N, C-alpha and C positions, 0 to 999 in steps of 0.2 A: 606752433612758432608763424609770426608775421615776418617777413622778412625788406628790409627798407631797398632803397634802388642800389645802395654801395653796401660791399656786403661787411662792412664793420659799423653798418646802422643794422641789427638786428631787432625784429618784435617778435619778443616770447610771451607764448600764451601757457600758463600754467594750469595743472590739474586736467578738466577735460579733456582738450586735445592727446595731450601725454597718454593720459589712460585707453583712450581710445587706439593711437596708435598699436599701444599693447598687447591690446586685444585682440585687434586686428592681426599681427605679428603671429601671435598664438594660435589664431584662428587658422589661416594660411601655411604655418609652418616655417621653419629658416632653413636656409643654406646651412651644410656642414662639409667638411674635407672630405667625407664618404659620397656626399649627394652630388658635390658638384663632379667628383673625379667620375660616376658612374654616369655622365653624358657626355658626347663626341665633344661638344664645345669645353665642358667641365676640365675632360681631361686634355683640349690641346691648352686649355689655360695653363693648367701647370706642366705642362712638358716644355711650354715657351719658358715660363718662368725657371725651371730647371737646366734647359738648355745654352738661356742665356747664362748663367753660371758657370756652365762646363766649358762652351766653348770661347767666348768673346773676348774677345784680343786683351781687351783691359782690366782692372780689378772692379767688380761689378760693387756698387754702393747698395747692398742690402736696403736701407729705410727708405732712399732715392726712389728702386724701383719697385717696392710695394705701395708706395702711396704713390708713385704715378698710376697702379693699377686700381688704385682707388677712384683716381682723381676722372681716369680714364671709363670705368664702369659709371659716375655718375655725369660724367659727360655725356655718355650715350643716349641719355635722357632727353638730350636738347634742351634743360630749363634752364635759365639763368638763374630763377630762385629756390633752387636744387642744390645744394654743393659743399662741399665740406673744406674746412677749416683745420689749418695744419696748426698742432700747440702751443705753437710759438704766440702765430698770430691769435688763436684763440685766447692765451692770457694777455694778450693787448684789447682782445675782445671784452672779456669781463670785467678789466680794472673801468673799460668802458661803461661797463652797462652798472657798475658798483656805483658809478659817480663820484670816483676818486683813487686816486695815484700817487706816485712819487714824482715827481719831476721839477724841472728850472721855473716853471710860471708863462709859457707861450705857447701862442696860437701859431701851428704852422699851414703852408701851403706848398704846394711844389713849385722850385723853384725857374727847374728848364721849359721850353715849349712842349714836352713828350713827355713831362708827367713825373719826371725824376727829379732829385734834388731836393733840398729844404731852404725855403726862407719864412722870416719871422713877417707873420701877420699880424699878431697884437700881443704885447708883453702887458702882462696884468700886475696892477700896483699891489706890493708886500711880497709880490715872490723874487726868488734867486736872481732870476735872468734882469728886471728891472734894479736889484739894488746893485748888479754889474755891469749898470750902464748899456745893456742888449737893448737895440732900437728895431722898431718896425722897420722891415725894409734890410736887417742885417741877413746874409744869406751862408749858411751852412758848409763849411768847407772842412774840414776836420771833427770827428767825436775820438778824443783820445788820441790815437795815433793812426785812428782810422780814414782817409779818406774818405769824405761823402758827396761829392759834388755830382756825381750821378748816382749816386745812391738812389734805391725805393723809397719812397716816404715813408712807409712803414717801417723799412728798416733802420730808419734814423730816430722814427719815434724808440721804437725797442733800444736802440743806443742809449737815449736821454734819459728814457726812465729808470728807475731800480728800486732799490731797498732806502727806506727812508735813512737821511743823514749820511749817504755814503756820496762823496766825492765825484764831481765829471768834469772834464776838462772839454772845452770846446773852442774850435777856432770860426771864427766869422769872419767874413769878408764886409766891408762896409765902403761904397764907392770904390771898389776896386784894390782897397787897402786891408790887408788881414790882420788882427788881434784875436789874442787869445784869453778867455777867463777860466776861472777855476770856481766851480760852483757846489754848493751843497743840495742835494735833493730834499725837496720839503714837500709837502701835503697839498695837491692841486686839486678843489674842488669842480666839478665840471658843472656849471650852472647853466641850466638849458633853456632860461628863463628870463628876457628883456625886458626890459618897460618904463615910462615915460608917460606924461600929460601932455596932449596935443595942445595947440592954440582952438579955444573956442570949448576951452577942460572938455577934451575926447580922450579917453584912456587909450593905450596905445601897450600890446602885448605881442611879442614874437617869440611862439616858441619854436626853438631851433631843431630841436630831435626828440623824439617819445624815447630815444635806447637810453634810458637813464631811469636808474630804481627811483630817482629820486626826481624825476619830471613830475609826476601828480602833487606832491609836496610843494613844490616850486611854483607850481602854477596855483597853486592854492590859495599861497600867499602873495601873490599877484594878482590875484581878484580878490580878494579882502583889500587888499591895500586901494585896487580902485575905489571899490564899494565906501572905503573908509575916504577916500579924497572926492566922493560921489561929484563922479563923472558923471554926465548926461548920455554920453554914450560910450561902446567901446569897438575897439579895433582888434580883432584876433590874426594876428601876421603867421600862415604856415608856406609860404614861401619857402623854397630849397631845403624843406622839412622832408627828408627821403625817407620818414619812417621810425618805428622802435617796440616799444611794447603796446600790444592792443590793448590790455587792462588800462594803460596809462592815457588813450586815446579814447578809451571808451568813458573815462573818469574826466576828461576834460571836457567830449561831448556832455554828459551830465549837468555837467554846472553851468548848462545853459535852458537844461532840458527840465522839463518836471515830470513827465510820465512818456511811456510809450517804448517802444525797441529804438536800440539803436546801432544793432548791428546783429545778422544770423549769419549763420556757419553753414554750409553746405558740405557734406565730406564726398566722396566718390558712392556715386548710386544709392544715395541717401538724399531725405527733404531735409530743404535748409529750416533751421534749430535758431530759435532766437536764443544770442551768446550773452548781449549787455542790456538791460534795461535801463532806462531813465527814474528816479526818484526824486521827489520832491527833498529839498534840501533849505535850512534857513542862509546858509552860507549859496545858494545860486545866485548866479547875476541875472536878473529878469528886463534888464533892459535894453534899449536899443542896440545889433550888434552885427558887425559886419566881419566877414572874413578873407581875408587876402591870401590868392594861391597862384601860382605861375607852374610852368613843365615839370618841374622838379618836386613839387608837392606830390607825394605819394605813399600808399600804404596807410598806415594808420591815420596820415591828413588828410585823405581822402574820408577814411570811415567816418571823419570829425566833419568836415566838410560836407560828405553826403549826407549824413544825419541831419545835419543843421539844415541843406538846402529844402531835403523832403521835406520836413516838419516846417518849412517855412519861416524858422526862427532866426535865420539871420540872411542877408544880400551875399551870395557868393560875388567877390569880382577878382579878375586878372585873369592870367592864361589856361586853356586845359591842360587838366593834373596828368599826371603820369600815365596814368593807368595799371596801377598796382593792384591786383584785385584776389590775391590769392596767400592763406596764410599759412604757414610752413611749424612744423613740431620739430624743436630741435634737441638732438639725441648726443649726449657728452660719450665719448669714446674713449676705448681702454690705453690709448699712446697720448691721452690731455687734448685731444682735438675734437674736434663737434662737427655731425653730419645735420643739414637742413634739410629736411625734407617735407615739398609742398603738398599739403594734407587737405586742406577745404579751398573752399572760394568764398570770399564774405560778400553779401546783399545787404544794399541798403534798406531801410526802415519801405518803400513804397517798392521794395523786389529791383534794383538796379543790382546787375552785375555788372562793375565797371571796367572788367581784366582785361588790356589792349584799346579800352577806350577812351579812360578817364572821365574825367569829369567836368562841363562847361558850364562855366562860372555864368550868373544872373547877366552881370555886365562883362563882355570880352575888353581887357586893355592891354596891353602890350608891357611888359616887366622893361620899362628904361632903363634900370640901376645898371645893367653892365652894355658896354657896348662892342662892337666886333672891332678888335685890335687892325691896326693897319697891318697887312704883312703883303710879302710880294716874292716872286723865287727865279731868279735868271740863271743866264748860262752863257758860255763860250768867250767866260774869261779862264787866264791862262792859271794853271791849279796852282794855289797858293796865292794870289792876288789878293791884295786888301781896297776894297771899295768902300769909298767913303760918300755917303750920302747924307743930306739933311733931313729927318721926319721931324714933324712937329716943331721946326726952330730948334733941334736940337740935334748934334751931330750924331751919325750909326756909322758903325766900320763892320762891315762880313769879309768872310773869307770866302773864297772861292774853293772847293773840295779840290779831288782826285781828276773829276772827270769837268774839271770848270764851271758848276755848278754853285750859285748859292741863293741862302735866305734869309728871310728874316720875318719875325711876327714880333710885333709890339704887345706891350703888357695890356693884360686885361685890366678894365677898371674894375675896384671890387669897391663895394659898399664900405665906412668907415664905424669903427665899432671904438666901444668906449675901454679904458685900460681899467675900468671897475665894473666888474662881474656881476650882470643884471642890471645895469645900466643901457637902455636902447638909444640911439643915436641915429635919425631920420634926417631924410632930403625931401621936407614936403613939398620944395618945386622942381626940385629933379624926379623924383620919384611918379610916375605916372599912374600907376594903380595904388599907391597910397593917397597922393592929390585926389582923385576919380573917388576913394571912398569918403572922405574928408566933406566935398562937396555931395554926395548922397545925403548925409548925416547932417548934414546944414538945412 
């Protein structure tokens, strides 16, 4: 399995990697309760668990205790890409991977500076939220009777999603004023591809994630649409794409290449083995191609951009990529959770290993779509004092905490998205990387 930057953005590798992992496990042998207990450290672990249950002043949550032991074991590797996903989170993960779930038809981002809370980033046409008048910028206050103002974003997602046709009541705040709506959960398809035609008859396809079983199918349809419209050149936007299915990454690269290796994998102690090769197909796009990347382009995005750069098939424009050049094998666990284990390094056609290095674009341009928000911190005020300031022409009120400190963080500017899934909205003038791509193609 290849894993993206964020835990909910996994890349699954089927067949070969899973089989290899199983063989390796059989060769090395596995731990048993008996074998753990026969080592000093194993005996210590068992005694600690038993002593906690015997002596701890408060009731011990057995599930939490054992999951803590699992996370501790995984964390001891000090590898951010090897991790354990608890059952409830894995359920959401699998829904995302399938490309469909039952919800209210919105896209969420965090509402608070610390990453908590939920705010509506987009409302899709035809969904329950759109029919109920929910708008972009509305903030989640409650789901049912549960206050979610400071809840983790994943927890809000879990509460909003559910079984088909079941109701969910949500209280939102708009401009500080709460309102409550009752909606029925409906099918929501995850569309990972957005497309449009830019001035000069240049095609544009943005692939937002590879972590979707339908990503390859959606991308192939978009390429076919561009060919049907007879665009004279094509821009593939992989910015902010943190990864996904390795098979999808190979399939995307294959649509621009006619032959040769796309990516190789090197397991522990082994030599690189070609994992994906390009094949000539009538559906391939053979015209001029530019690929856009930024610091958040990772994993499968780097597989694609690396292959297209090595073969000189495309001009890569943007920022140095993230540098996630390892693959993971995903293993489903008895509790319904999953463990992702770094299993191999992936290598570009010219033999580059880019882990912790990233891919350097052919033309380096800073991503101007996101500006650093105005922020400040102060102290010396009386606790509880409200201070009113004017920020960018608008009044802002901050409250001093118990130590007399106060902070303010402005809202991060985000790209605008269409309410129609699959339709791209771009800013040709304000987006420096896209602007450079158009100049390059012209």
